[in-house]
N, CA, C and O atoms as a DFTB+ gen file, in Angstrom:
764 C
 N C O
     1  1      19.815     -12.902      34.574
     2  2      18.625     -12.852      33.753
     3  2      18.755     -11.698      32.761
     4  3      19.201     -10.608      33.118
     5  1      18.365     -11.946      31.525
     6  2      18.473     -10.932      30.469
     7  2      17.443      -9.829      30.694
     8  3      16.324     -10.067      31.149
     9  1      17.864      -8.623      30.359
    10  2      16.971      -7.478      30.496
    11  2      15.980      -7.461      29.326
    12  3      16.361      -7.664      28.173
    13  1      14.697      -7.215      29.643
    14  2      13.681      -7.137      28.597
    15  2      13.740      -5.770      27.942
    16  3      13.683      -4.739      28.612
    17  1      13.853      -5.780      26.638
    18  2      13.822      -4.525      25.881
    19  2      12.636      -4.587      24.933
    20  3      12.550      -5.506      24.118
    21  1      11.721      -3.633      25.021
    22  2      10.561      -3.677      24.129
    23  2      10.982      -3.496      22.669
    24  3      11.954      -2.807      22.361
    25  1      10.228      -4.127      21.795
    26  2      10.496      -4.008      20.368
    27  2       9.945      -2.684      19.844
    28  3       8.945      -2.170      20.346
    29  1      10.601      -2.152      18.847
    30  2      10.090      -0.956      18.185
    31  2       8.852      -1.330      17.377
    32  3       8.692      -2.481      16.971
    33  1       7.993      -0.367      17.151
    34  2       6.782      -0.572      16.376
    35  2       7.131      -0.464      14.884
    36  3       7.502       0.615      14.424
    37  1       7.019      -1.559      14.121
    38  2       7.360      -1.510      12.702
    39  2       6.270      -0.898      11.817
    40  3       6.506      -0.650      10.634
    41  1       5.078      -0.652      12.378
    42  2       3.960      -0.159      11.567
    43  2       4.251       1.170      10.873
    44  3       3.906       1.305       9.699
    45  1       4.869       2.168      11.530
    46  2       5.128       3.418      10.816
    47  2       6.020       3.235       9.580
    48  3       5.828       3.921       8.576
    49  1       6.975       2.331       9.644
    50  2       7.813       2.054       8.477
    51  2       6.964       1.491       7.344
    52  3       7.065       1.953       6.207
    53  1       6.139       0.510       7.638
    54  2       5.296      -0.084       6.615
    55  2       4.277       0.898       6.064
    56  3       4.073       0.968       4.852
    57  1       3.636       1.659       6.947
    58  2       2.654       2.648       6.502
    59  2       3.309       3.740       5.661
    60  3       2.741       4.193       4.667
    61  1       4.507       4.160       6.067
    62  2       5.221       5.180       5.295
    63  2       5.591       4.692       3.911
    64  3       5.435       5.422       2.932
    65  1       6.087       3.447       3.817
    66  2       6.434       2.880       2.519
    67  2       5.224       2.747       1.626
    68  3       5.291       3.029       0.429
    69  1       4.122       2.320       2.203
    70  2       2.881       2.196       1.443
    71  2       2.387       3.564       0.984
    72  3       2.052       3.744      -0.187
    73  1       2.341       4.531       1.904
    74  2       1.776       5.849       1.601
    75  2       2.580       6.588       0.535
    76  3       2.014       7.093      -0.434
    77  1       3.881       6.651       0.712
    78  2       4.698       7.431      -0.212
    79  2       4.673       6.840      -1.620
    80  3       4.547       7.576      -2.599
    81  1       4.791       5.540      -1.727
    82  2       4.796       4.899      -3.043
    83  2       3.422       5.022      -3.701
    84  3       3.332       5.284      -4.901
    85  1       2.360       4.836      -2.929
    86  2       1.007       4.994      -3.451
    87  2       0.787       6.424      -3.929
    88  3       0.182       6.645      -4.978
    89  1       1.272       7.384      -3.168
    90  2       1.129       8.796      -3.531
    91  2       1.830       9.098      -4.858
    92  3       1.228       9.681      -5.760
    93  1       3.081       8.707      -4.976
    94  2       3.860       9.030      -6.174
    95  2       3.242       8.398      -7.418
    96  3       3.114       9.062      -8.447
    97  1       2.860       7.127      -7.335
    98  2       2.255       6.477      -8.503
    99  2       0.931       7.142      -8.873
   100  3       0.634       7.311     -10.055
   101  1       0.144       7.516      -7.884
   102  2      -1.171       8.074      -8.178
   103  2      -1.140       9.543      -8.558
   104  3      -2.103      10.038      -9.144
   105  1      -0.077      10.250      -8.247
   106  2       0.121      11.592      -8.813
   107  2       0.219      11.464     -10.333
   108  3      -0.295      12.304     -11.072
   109  1       0.877      10.417     -10.781
   110  2       0.946      10.130     -12.222
   111  2      -0.426       9.709     -12.749
   112  3      -0.881      10.226     -13.769
   113  1      -1.085       8.778     -12.066
   114  2      -2.390       8.288     -12.524
   115  2      -3.427       9.408     -12.609
   116  3      -4.274       9.401     -13.501
   117  1      -3.363      10.373     -11.682
   118  2      -4.311      11.489     -11.662
   119  2      -4.043      12.487     -12.786
   120  3      -4.863      13.368     -13.047
   121  1      -2.897      12.351     -13.451
   122  2      -2.563      13.260     -14.544
   123  2      -1.840      14.511     -14.094
   124  3      -1.693      15.449     -14.879
   125  1      -1.383      14.554     -12.851
   126  2      -0.678      15.726     -12.340
   127  2       0.720      15.801     -12.944
   128  3       1.171      16.878     -13.335
   129  1       1.405      14.670     -13.020
   130  2       2.722      14.585     -13.649
   131  2       2.676      13.507     -14.727
   132  3       2.154      12.414     -14.507
   133  1       3.223      13.826     -15.879
   134  2       3.218      12.853     -16.979
   135  2       4.178      11.708     -16.711
   136  3       3.897      10.565     -17.070
   137  1       5.300      12.003     -16.089
   138  2       6.309      10.968     -15.871
   139  2       6.791      11.022     -14.431
   140  3       7.263      12.057     -13.961
   141  1       6.670       9.916     -13.746
   142  2       7.230       9.818     -12.396
   143  2       8.266       8.705     -12.418
   144  3       7.978       7.556     -12.084
   145  1       9.461       9.066     -12.814
   146  2      10.533       8.088     -12.926
   147  2      10.918       7.453     -11.609
   148  3      11.554       6.400     -11.585
   149  1      10.534       8.091     -10.504
   150  2      10.872       7.539      -9.186
   151  2       9.948       6.402      -8.779
   152  3      10.224       5.715      -7.796
   153  1       8.852       6.183      -9.511
   154  2       7.858       5.191      -9.074
   155  2       8.442       3.780      -9.018
   156  3       8.173       3.050      -8.064
   157  1       9.237       3.377     -10.015
   158  2       9.786       2.013      -9.996
   159  2      10.776       1.808      -8.851
   160  3      10.641       0.834      -8.110
   161  1      11.774       2.696      -8.676
   162  2      12.671       2.494      -7.533
   163  2      11.937       2.535      -6.191
   164  3      12.243       1.751      -5.292
   165  1      10.967       3.452      -6.053
   166  2      10.191       3.493      -4.810
   167  2       9.403       2.204      -4.620
   168  3       9.319       1.675      -3.511
   169  1       8.823       1.700      -5.716
   170  2       8.066       0.449      -5.637
   171  2       8.935      -0.714      -5.205
   172  3       8.500      -1.581      -4.448
   173  1      10.173      -0.726      -5.693
   174  2      11.077      -1.818      -5.326
   175  2      11.586      -1.691      -3.896
   176  3      11.628      -2.677      -3.160
   177  1      11.971      -0.485      -3.503
   178  2      12.691      -0.351      -2.244
   179  2      11.867       0.167      -1.072
   180  3      11.884      -0.457      -0.010
   181  1      11.153       1.267      -1.211
   182  2      10.417       1.782      -0.056
   183  2       9.049       1.121       0.070
   184  3       8.701       0.603       1.131
   185  1       8.276       1.140      -1.011
   186  2       6.987       0.448      -0.978
   187  2       7.162      -1.050      -0.896
   188  3       6.347      -1.740      -0.284
   189  1       8.223      -1.562      -1.510
   190  2       8.460      -2.999      -1.544
   191  2       9.288      -3.514      -0.394
   192  3       8.760      -4.108       0.546
   193  1      10.578      -3.289      -0.463
   194  2      11.499      -3.859       0.523
   195  2      11.233      -3.371       1.948
   196  3      11.234      -4.169       2.885
   197  1      11.004      -2.062       2.116
   198  2      10.769      -1.546       3.472
   199  2       9.490      -2.127       4.070
   200  3       9.453      -2.472       5.251
   201  1       8.434      -2.234       3.247
   202  2       7.199      -2.831       3.760
   203  2       7.386      -4.308       4.076
   204  3       6.868      -4.810       5.074
   205  1       8.128      -4.997       3.219
   206  2       8.408      -6.402       3.465
   207  2       9.147      -6.569       4.796
   208  3       8.831      -7.464       5.580
   209  1      10.119      -5.712       5.040
   210  2      10.844      -5.744       6.327
   211  2       9.896      -5.458       7.488
   212  3       9.963      -6.116       8.527
   213  1       9.012      -4.474       7.310
   214  2       8.042      -4.163       8.369
   215  2       7.163      -5.378       8.656
   216  3       6.847      -5.662       9.811
   217  1       6.772      -6.092       7.606
   218  2       5.969      -7.303       7.792
   219  2       6.712      -8.351       8.594
   220  3       6.139      -8.984       9.481
   221  1       7.986      -8.536       8.284
   222  2       8.793      -9.508       9.039
   223  2       8.947      -9.074      10.494
   224  3       8.926      -9.908      11.400
   225  1       9.102      -7.775      10.716
   226  2       9.229      -7.273      12.084
   227  2       7.906      -7.386      12.848
   228  3       7.909      -7.584      14.063
   229  1       6.782      -7.262      12.146
   230  2       5.481      -7.447      12.796
   231  2       5.343      -8.873      13.332
   232  3       4.676      -9.093      14.343
   233  1       5.964      -9.834      12.664
   234  2       5.971     -11.208      13.148
   235  2       6.504     -11.249      14.579
   236  3       5.943     -11.921      15.444
   237  1       7.588     -10.523      14.811
   238  2       8.205     -10.503      16.139
   239  2       7.330      -9.879      17.204
   240  3       7.504     -10.168      18.388
   241  1       6.387      -9.024      16.810
   242  2       5.491      -8.406      17.789
   243  2       4.231      -9.234      18.005
   244  3       3.420      -8.929      18.880
   245  1       4.072     -10.293      17.195
   246  2       2.882     -11.132      17.319
   247  2       1.676     -10.586      16.565
   248  3       0.555     -11.051      16.770
   249  1       1.895      -9.605      15.696
   250  2       0.799      -8.984      14.957
   251  2       0.623      -9.688      13.605
   252  3       1.265      -9.321      12.620
   253  1      -0.235     -10.681      13.569
   254  2      -0.460     -11.458      12.347
   255  2      -1.013     -10.580      11.228
   256  3      -0.581     -10.702      10.081
   257  1      -1.958      -9.700      11.541
   258  2      -2.520      -8.821      10.529
   259  2      -1.437      -7.930       9.912
   260  3      -1.339      -7.829       8.689
   261  1      -0.628      -7.287      10.755
   262  2       0.446      -6.419      10.259
   263  2       1.461      -7.189       9.436
   264  3       1.943      -6.703       8.413
   265  1       1.783      -8.392       9.888
   266  2       2.724      -9.228       9.144
   267  2       2.181      -9.533       7.752
   268  3       2.891      -9.401       6.755
   269  1       0.928      -9.937       7.695
   270  2       0.313     -10.294       6.414
   271  2       0.147      -9.064       5.515
   272  3       0.431      -9.126       4.318
   273  1      -0.310      -7.954       6.087
   274  2      -0.547      -6.749       5.288
   275  2       0.767      -6.190       4.739
   276  3       0.906      -6.019       3.528
   277  1       1.716      -5.909       5.606
   278  2       2.967      -5.296       5.141
   279  2       3.778      -6.254       4.271
   280  3       4.348      -5.848       3.259
   281  1       3.827      -7.526       4.668
   282  2       4.565      -8.495       3.858
   283  2       3.954      -8.644       2.474
   284  3       4.669      -8.695       1.473
   285  1       2.635      -8.714       2.423
   286  2       1.951      -8.908       1.141
   287  2       2.019      -7.673       0.257
   288  3       2.359      -7.776      -0.922
   289  1       1.701      -6.510       0.806
   290  2       1.726      -5.301      -0.024
   291  2       3.156      -4.896      -0.381
   292  3       3.379      -4.263      -1.413
   293  1       4.120      -5.253       0.461
   294  2       5.524      -5.056       0.078
   295  2       5.867      -5.901      -1.140
   296  3       6.510      -5.429      -2.078
   297  1       5.431      -7.151      -1.115
   298  2       5.657      -8.032      -2.265
   299  2       4.876      -7.536      -3.487
   300  3       5.353      -7.655      -4.616
   301  1       3.677      -6.980      -3.267
   302  2       2.899      -6.406      -4.360
   303  2       3.696      -5.321      -5.083
   304  3       3.782      -5.320      -6.311
   305  1       4.277      -4.402      -4.315
   306  2       5.019      -3.302      -4.944
   307  2       6.245      -3.815      -5.698
   308  3       6.561      -3.328      -6.783
   309  1       6.918      -4.782      -5.130
   310  2       8.082      -5.363      -5.828
   311  2       7.633      -6.029      -7.122
   312  3       8.262      -5.845      -8.164
   313  1       6.554      -6.798      -7.064
   314  2       6.053      -7.494      -8.250
   315  2       5.555      -6.501      -9.307
   316  3       5.844      -6.665     -10.492
   317  1       4.811      -5.477      -8.887
   318  2       4.288      -4.500      -9.840
   319  2       5.422      -3.727     -10.510
   320  3       5.415      -3.549     -11.728
   321  1       6.387      -3.274      -9.730
   322  2       7.530      -2.544     -10.304
   323  2       8.293      -3.434     -11.273
   324  3       8.725      -2.973     -12.329
   325  1       8.460      -4.685     -10.929
   326  2       9.173      -5.627     -11.806
   327  2       8.384      -5.874     -13.084
   328  3       8.961      -5.913     -14.171
   329  1       7.069      -6.042     -12.963
   330  2       6.222      -6.255     -14.136
   331  2       6.331      -5.075     -15.106
   332  3       6.482      -5.276     -16.311
   333  1       6.257      -3.855     -14.588
   334  2       6.365      -2.663     -15.431
   335  2       7.763      -2.559     -16.025
   336  3       7.918      -2.211     -17.196
   337  1       8.779      -2.858     -15.224
   338  2      10.163      -2.823     -15.734
   339  2      10.341      -3.819     -16.876
   340  3      10.934      -3.486     -17.902
   341  1       9.837      -5.028     -16.707
   342  2       9.928      -6.051     -17.759
   343  2       9.255      -5.570     -19.044
   344  3       9.792      -5.733     -20.140
   345  1       8.067      -4.974     -18.890
   346  2       7.340      -4.484     -20.064
   347  2       8.106      -3.356     -20.746
   348  3       8.321      -3.387     -21.958
   349  1       8.512      -2.368     -19.970
   350  2       9.167      -1.187     -20.543
   351  2      10.513      -1.494     -21.179
   352  3      10.941      -0.788     -22.091
   353  1      11.184      -2.538     -20.710
   354  2      12.530      -2.847     -21.195
   355  2      12.580      -4.131     -22.019
   356  3      13.661      -4.627     -22.337
   357  1      11.418      -4.663     -22.362
   358  2      11.328      -5.858     -23.192
   359  2      12.222      -6.991     -22.661
   360  3      12.884      -7.693     -23.426
   361  1      12.219      -7.146     -21.334
   362  2      13.058      -8.163     -20.698
   363  2      12.606      -9.563     -21.083
   364  3      13.430     -10.455     -21.287
   365  1      11.310      -9.752     -21.181
   366  2      10.776     -11.045     -21.595
   367  2      10.122     -10.864     -22.965
   368  3       8.935     -10.548     -23.040
   369  1      10.870     -11.057     -24.042
   370  2      10.328     -10.787     -25.374
   371  2       9.054     -11.571     -25.695
   372  3       8.228     -11.098     -26.477
   373  1       8.880     -12.739     -25.119
   374  2       7.683     -13.535     -25.375
   375  2       6.471     -13.047     -24.596
   376  3       5.358     -13.523     -24.820
   377  1       6.671     -12.107     -23.688
   378  2       5.606     -11.586     -22.830
   379  2       4.839     -10.524     -23.609
   380  3       5.270      -9.374     -23.701
   381  1       3.698     -10.922     -24.168
   382  2       2.972     -10.034     -25.069
   383  2       1.694      -9.457     -24.458
   384  3       1.204      -8.432     -24.933
   385  1       1.148     -10.084     -23.426
   386  2      -0.145      -9.643     -22.903
   387  2       0.018      -8.917     -21.572
   388  3      -0.428      -9.405     -20.534
   389  1       0.659      -7.746     -21.604
   390  2       0.822      -6.954     -20.389
   391  2      -0.541      -6.559     -19.840
   392  3      -0.767      -6.623     -18.632
   393  1      -1.446      -6.153     -20.716
   394  2      -2.779      -5.722     -20.302
   395  2      -3.491      -6.831     -19.517
   396  3      -4.042      -6.579     -18.445
   397  1      -3.479      -8.050     -20.048
   398  2      -4.122      -9.175     -19.363
   399  2      -3.438      -9.505     -18.047
   400  3      -4.096      -9.785     -17.045
   401  1      -2.109      -9.470     -18.061
   402  2      -1.358      -9.753     -16.828
   403  2      -1.677      -8.720     -15.760
   404  3      -1.869      -9.060     -14.592
   405  1      -1.732      -7.454     -16.164
   406  2      -2.035      -6.384     -15.211
   407  2      -3.465      -6.524     -14.687
   408  3      -3.706      -6.391     -13.487
   409  1      -4.398      -6.791     -15.578
   410  2      -5.805      -6.926     -15.167
   411  2      -5.978      -8.039     -14.140
   412  3      -6.576      -7.817     -13.087
   413  1      -5.463      -9.229     -14.431
   414  2      -5.661     -10.347     -13.505
   415  2      -4.865     -10.162     -12.221
   416  3      -5.277     -10.641     -11.165
   417  1      -3.744      -9.482     -12.297
   418  2      -2.990      -9.148     -11.087
   419  2      -3.815      -8.224     -10.200
   420  3      -3.927      -8.443      -8.994
   421  1      -4.394      -7.184     -10.810
   422  2      -5.205      -6.239     -10.030
   423  2      -6.455      -6.906      -9.461
   424  3      -6.826      -6.645      -8.316
   425  1      -7.104      -7.757     -10.241
   426  2      -8.291      -8.458      -9.735
   427  2      -7.924      -9.338      -8.535
   428  3      -8.647      -9.369      -7.538
   429  1      -6.809     -10.045      -8.636
   430  2      -6.371     -10.892      -7.516
   431  2      -6.090     -10.046      -6.273
   432  3      -6.438     -10.442      -5.160
   433  1      -5.467      -8.893      -6.459
   434  2      -5.183      -8.015      -5.321
   435  2      -6.456      -7.370      -4.779
   436  3      -6.531      -7.052      -3.592
   437  1      -7.444      -7.179      -5.629
   438  2      -8.742      -6.668      -5.151
   439  2      -9.380      -7.694      -4.216
   440  3      -9.916      -7.335      -3.168
   441  1      -9.323      -8.953      -4.593
   442  2      -9.878     -10.020      -3.745
   443  2      -9.124     -10.080      -2.416
   444  3      -9.732     -10.152      -1.348
   445  1      -7.800     -10.051      -2.499
   446  2      -6.980     -10.067      -1.280
   447  2      -7.324      -8.877      -0.386
   448  3      -7.477      -9.026       0.826
   449  1      -7.445      -7.697      -0.992
   450  2      -7.733      -6.478      -0.227
   451  2      -9.122      -6.534       0.394
   452  3      -9.328      -6.018       1.493
   453  1     -10.072      -7.150      -0.291
   454  2     -11.412      -7.327       0.277
   455  2     -11.334      -8.142       1.570
   456  3     -11.945      -7.779       2.575
   457  1     -10.587      -9.233       1.539
   458  2     -10.420     -10.081       2.735
   459  2      -9.738      -9.298       3.851
   460  3     -10.166      -9.348       5.004
   461  1      -8.678      -8.577       3.504
   462  2      -7.963      -7.787       4.512
   463  2      -8.866      -6.696       5.088
   464  3      -8.799      -6.399       6.281
   465  1      -9.706      -6.102       4.247
   466  2     -10.623      -5.051       4.710
   467  2     -11.580      -5.601       5.753
   468  3     -11.810      -4.962       6.780
   469  1     -12.136      -6.771       5.505
   470  2     -13.030      -7.388       6.494
   471  2     -12.294      -7.610       7.809
   472  3     -12.864      -7.428       8.885
   473  1     -11.024      -8.003       7.721
   474  2     -10.243      -8.256       8.940
   475  2      -9.954      -6.982       9.727
   476  3      -9.559      -7.058      10.891
   477  1     -10.144      -5.807       9.112
   478  2      -9.900      -4.553       9.851
   479  2     -11.087      -4.138      10.709
   480  3     -10.926      -3.310      11.605
   481  1     -12.267      -4.682      10.465
   482  2     -13.466      -4.183      11.130
   483  2     -13.382      -4.141      12.655
   484  3     -13.912      -3.201      13.248
   485  1     -12.746      -5.105      13.324
   486  2     -12.642      -4.967      14.783
   487  2     -11.456      -4.106      15.232
   488  3     -11.198      -4.001      16.431
   489  1     -10.743      -3.499      14.309
   490  2      -9.536      -2.741      14.635
   491  2      -9.831      -1.242      14.642
   492  3     -10.989      -0.832      14.560
   493  1      -8.797      -0.438      14.739
   494  2      -8.936       1.019      14.796
   495  2      -9.611       1.551      13.531
   496  3      -9.391       1.049      12.429
   497  1     -10.433       2.575      13.720
   498  2     -11.163       3.157      12.590
   499  2     -10.226       3.707      11.517
   500  3     -10.548       3.642      10.331
   501  1      -9.086       4.240      11.909
   502  2      -8.121       4.764      10.927
   503  2      -7.646       3.653       9.998
   504  3      -7.453       3.887       8.805
   505  1      -7.458       2.458      10.526
   506  2      -7.039       1.324       9.702
   507  2      -8.171       0.891       8.762
   508  3      -7.928       0.524       7.612
   509  1      -9.392       0.937       9.259
   510  2     -10.545       0.610       8.420
   511  2     -10.618       1.584       7.239
   512  3     -10.847       1.171       6.102
   513  1     -10.422       2.873       7.514
   514  2     -10.481       3.886       6.455
   515  2      -9.416       3.615       5.399
   516  3      -9.687       3.733       4.204
   517  1      -8.212       3.254       5.823
   518  2      -7.142       2.945       4.864
   519  2      -7.569       1.791       3.962
   520  3      -7.462       1.891       2.740
   521  1      -8.043       0.717       4.542
   522  2      -8.353      -0.473       3.754
   523  2      -9.607      -0.313       2.894
   524  3      -9.653      -0.845       1.784
   525  1     -10.614       0.396       3.370
   526  2     -11.773       0.674       2.519
   527  2     -11.334       1.544       1.346
   528  3     -11.748       1.310       0.210
   529  1     -10.498       2.545       1.613
   530  2      -9.977       3.408       0.538
   531  2      -9.156       2.598      -0.456
   532  3      -9.278       2.789      -1.666
   533  1      -8.329       1.704       0.041
   534  2      -7.507       0.873      -0.835
   535  2      -8.372      -0.072      -1.668
   536  3      -8.096      -0.291      -2.847
   537  1      -9.409      -0.626      -1.061
   538  2     -10.310      -1.501      -1.808
   539  2     -11.003      -0.733      -2.937
   540  3     -11.114      -1.231      -4.057
   541  1     -11.462       0.468      -2.637
   542  2     -12.082       1.306      -3.672
   543  2     -11.072       1.598      -4.775
   544  3     -11.414       1.564      -5.957
   545  1      -9.832       1.885      -4.394
   546  2      -8.781       2.150      -5.387
   547  2      -8.588       0.946      -6.308
   548  3      -8.542       1.106      -7.527
   549  1      -8.477      -0.241      -5.748
   550  2      -8.296      -1.433      -6.577
   551  2      -9.490      -1.654      -7.505
   552  3      -9.311      -2.015      -8.669
   553  1     -10.688      -1.445      -7.008
   554  2     -11.874      -1.604      -7.858
   555  2     -11.838      -0.603      -9.011
   556  3     -12.123      -0.961     -10.154
   557  1     -11.490       0.647      -8.714
   558  2     -11.388       1.662      -9.768
   559  2     -10.298       1.299     -10.779
   560  3     -10.486       1.481     -11.982
   561  1      -9.168       0.792     -10.303
   562  2      -8.103       0.388     -11.222
   563  2      -8.545      -0.783     -12.092
   564  3      -8.224      -0.830     -13.280
   565  1      -9.277      -1.725     -11.509
   566  2      -9.827      -2.844     -12.293
   567  2     -10.717      -2.312     -13.418
   568  3     -10.587      -2.711     -14.575
   569  1     -11.620      -1.405     -13.052
   570  2     -12.541      -0.831     -14.048
   571  2     -11.768      -0.068     -15.119
   572  3     -12.088      -0.148     -16.305
   573  1     -10.752       0.670     -14.689
   574  2      -9.936       1.435     -15.639
   575  2      -9.246       0.505     -16.641
   576  3      -9.247       0.779     -17.841
   577  1      -8.664      -0.577     -16.159
   578  2      -7.958      -1.494     -17.057
   579  2      -8.943      -2.179     -18.004
   580  3      -8.624      -2.389     -19.174
   581  1     -10.131      -2.528     -17.519
   582  2     -11.132      -3.177     -18.370
   583  2     -11.658      -2.206     -19.432
   584  3     -11.756      -2.563     -20.606
   585  1     -11.994      -0.983     -19.020
   586  2     -12.642      -0.037     -19.938
   587  2     -11.659       0.814     -20.733
   588  3     -11.975       1.273     -21.831
   589  1     -10.475       1.024     -20.183
   590  2      -9.525       1.930     -20.819
   591  2      -9.898       3.392     -20.654
   592  3      -9.295       4.257     -21.290
   593  1     -10.886       3.687     -19.809
   594  2     -11.365       5.053     -19.608
   595  2     -10.313       5.918     -18.923
   596  3      -9.890       5.631     -17.803
   597  1      -9.899       6.974     -19.606
   598  2      -8.927       7.903     -19.029
   599  2      -9.510       8.598     -17.794
   600  3      -8.804       8.821     -16.811
   601  1     -10.813       8.941     -17.853
   602  2     -11.461       9.623     -16.728
   603  2     -11.466       8.738     -15.479
   604  3     -11.198       9.219     -14.377
   605  1     -11.766       7.459     -15.647
   606  2     -11.753       6.550     -14.488
   607  2     -10.330       6.389     -13.973
   608  3     -10.115       6.331     -12.763
   609  1      -9.354       6.317     -14.879
   610  2      -7.954       6.227     -14.463
   611  2      -7.528       7.435     -13.657
   612  3      -6.828       7.303     -12.653
   613  1      -7.952       8.630     -14.096
   614  2      -7.600       9.843     -13.361
   615  2      -8.329       9.906     -12.022
   616  3      -7.749      10.311     -11.015
   617  1      -9.595       9.506     -12.010
   618  2     -10.334       9.466     -10.753
   619  2      -9.677       8.488      -9.781
   620  3      -9.558       8.774      -8.589
   621  1      -9.251       7.338     -10.295
   622  2      -8.533       6.364      -9.466
   623  2      -7.265       6.991      -8.906
   624  3      -6.906       6.747      -7.754
   625  1      -6.586       7.799      -9.717
   626  2      -5.382       8.476      -9.237
   627  2      -5.669       9.392      -8.055
   628  3      -4.939       9.385      -7.064
   629  1      -6.730      10.176      -8.163
   630  2      -7.093      11.068      -7.045
   631  2      -7.505      10.257      -5.819
   632  3      -7.173      10.623      -4.691
   633  1      -8.221       9.165      -6.035
   634  2      -8.619       8.310      -4.912
   635  2      -7.381       7.658      -4.290
   636  3      -7.327       7.456      -3.077
   637  1      -6.382       7.328      -5.128
   638  2      -5.130       6.777      -4.624
   639  2      -4.351       7.782      -3.793
   640  3      -3.716       7.417      -2.804
   641  1      -4.401       9.048      -4.193
   642  2      -3.760      10.104      -3.400
   643  2      -4.437      10.193      -2.032
   644  3      -3.762      10.308      -1.009
   645  1      -5.768      10.140      -2.015
   646  2      -6.507      10.116      -0.749
   647  2      -6.065       8.922       0.106
   648  3      -5.831       9.062       1.307
   649  1      -5.954       7.755      -0.524
   650  2      -5.545       6.541       0.190
   651  2      -4.173       6.733       0.821
   652  3      -3.952       6.337       1.966
   653  1      -3.256       7.337       0.081
   654  2      -1.915       7.601       0.622
   655  2      -1.995       8.487       1.862
   656  3      -1.312       8.230       2.854
   657  1      -2.829       9.533       1.812
   658  2      -2.945      10.422       2.970
   659  2      -3.560       9.722       4.171
   660  3      -3.213      10.038       5.309
   661  1      -4.477       8.766       3.940
   662  2      -5.031       8.025       5.078
   663  2      -3.942       7.196       5.761
   664  3      -3.915       7.081       6.986
   665  1      -3.048       6.622       4.955
   666  2      -1.949       5.832       5.537
   667  2      -0.937       6.743       6.234
   668  3      -0.416       6.398       7.294
   669  1      -0.663       7.894       5.645
   670  2       0.241       8.844       6.311
   671  2      -0.339       9.305       7.644
   672  3       0.402       9.502       8.607
   673  1      -1.653       9.479       7.706
   674  2      -2.282       9.897       8.957
   675  2      -2.026       8.858      10.052
   676  3      -1.609       9.208      11.156
   677  1      -2.276       7.581       9.744
   678  2      -2.061       6.541      10.752
   679  2      -0.581       6.412      11.088
   680  3      -0.229       6.178      12.244
   681  1       0.290       6.561      10.095
   682  2       1.727       6.550      10.373
   683  2       2.068       7.665      11.363
   684  3       2.800       7.454      12.330
   685  1       1.521       8.859      11.102
   686  2       1.759       9.982      12.006
   687  2       1.269       9.699      13.412
   688  3       1.959       9.996      14.387
   689  1       0.076       9.124      13.517
   690  2      -0.475       8.794      14.832
   691  2       0.400       7.782      15.559
   692  3       0.607       7.884      16.768
   693  1       0.914       6.802      14.815
   694  2       1.763       5.765      15.423
   695  2       3.100       6.336      15.913
   696  3       3.727       5.765      16.805
   697  1       3.530       7.442      15.341
   698  2       4.779       8.082      15.769
   699  2       4.534       9.204      16.789
   700  3       5.235       9.296      17.797
   701  1       3.550      10.039      16.522
   702  2       3.320      11.234      17.339
   703  2       2.677      10.903      18.678
   704  3       3.093      11.440      19.705
   705  1       1.672      10.032      18.692
   706  2       0.986       9.728      19.951
   707  2       1.932       9.173      21.018
   708  3       1.906       9.656      22.150
   709  1       2.772       8.172      20.702
   710  2       3.712       7.704      21.726
   711  2       4.755       8.758      22.119
   712  3       5.194       8.806      23.268
   713  1       5.144       9.597      21.159
   714  2       6.141      10.635      21.470
   715  2       5.600      11.625      22.499
   716  3       6.348      12.103      23.351
   717  1       4.307      11.933      22.424
   718  2       3.698      12.876      23.360
   719  2       3.092      12.182      24.579
   720  3       2.686      12.842      25.535
   721  1       3.032      10.846      24.542
   722  2       2.468      10.102      25.661
   723  2       0.967      10.253      25.796
   724  3       0.405       9.969      26.854
   725  1       0.320      10.693      24.745
   726  2      -1.136      10.840      24.751
   727  2      -1.639      10.830      23.311
   728  3      -0.854      10.901      22.365
   729  1      -2.948      10.743      23.163
   730  2      -3.523      10.708      21.820
   731  2      -3.633      12.123      21.250
   732  3      -4.550      12.870      21.591
   733  1      -2.695      12.477      20.387
   734  2      -2.720      13.748      19.680
   735  2      -3.534      13.592      18.402
   736  3      -4.374      14.433      18.081
   737  1      -3.278      12.513      17.682
   738  2      -4.014      12.191      16.457
   739  2      -4.913      10.989      16.758
   740  3      -4.411       9.872      16.881
   741  1      -6.212      11.188      16.879
   742  2      -7.099      10.074      17.201
   743  2      -7.164       9.055      16.059
   744  3      -7.168       9.412      14.881
   745  1      -7.213       7.793      16.441
   746  2      -7.286       6.720      15.433
   747  2      -8.563       5.910      15.566
   748  3      -8.789       4.977      14.795
   749  1      -9.401       6.258      16.537
   750  2     -10.646       5.498      16.716
   751  2     -10.367       4.090      17.173
   752  3     -10.906       3.129      16.625
   753  1      -9.524       3.968      18.175
   754  2      -9.141       2.648      18.674
   755  2     -10.368       1.892      19.158
   756  3     -11.274       2.484      19.745
   757  1     -10.404       0.567      18.912
   758  2     -11.539      -0.219      19.392
   759  2     -11.596      -0.210      20.906
   760  3     -10.574      -0.090      21.582
   761  1     -12.801      -0.339      21.425
   762  2     -12.993      -0.314      22.886
   763  2     -12.427      -1.584      23.504
   764  3     -12.488      -1.759      24.721
């Protein structure tokens, strides 16, 4: 008979990819750094590919929510980085409405994030905080793209930095709590 080996928890990988990429992009959005050249590669590989892998690994653990969240947001980062790359490098010369494409992309992701946020309500409070923060971020980005307001864009950047830290917190809890065999970082687990 084969020996049972427990699967590793893929959530810290997905949360780390989400947090770091969100942080770097929003440091730029907040106006802290004018140019973050690392945002596209991070969007493609850590926020994108690593999260996508985490989503596939969540499938193996039976976690439908984790699979959908990491797989979807991993694909989001890959798509967003590609969209910006295409615009910046004139890859698709006929592609003239970047603003419209970005707006409708963000609105669609706001709707998706709203659904995912509702699905977090019976889960750990730390996860709820991440998704409520992310939903607020998407709404602020939608408003920024519609209005063109620099102040709203910068506020969205600071809110995005907060969102990144909420994901880093849960990533830390997912790594530190099992390492110590007790709850060092509380996550507000459901009863």
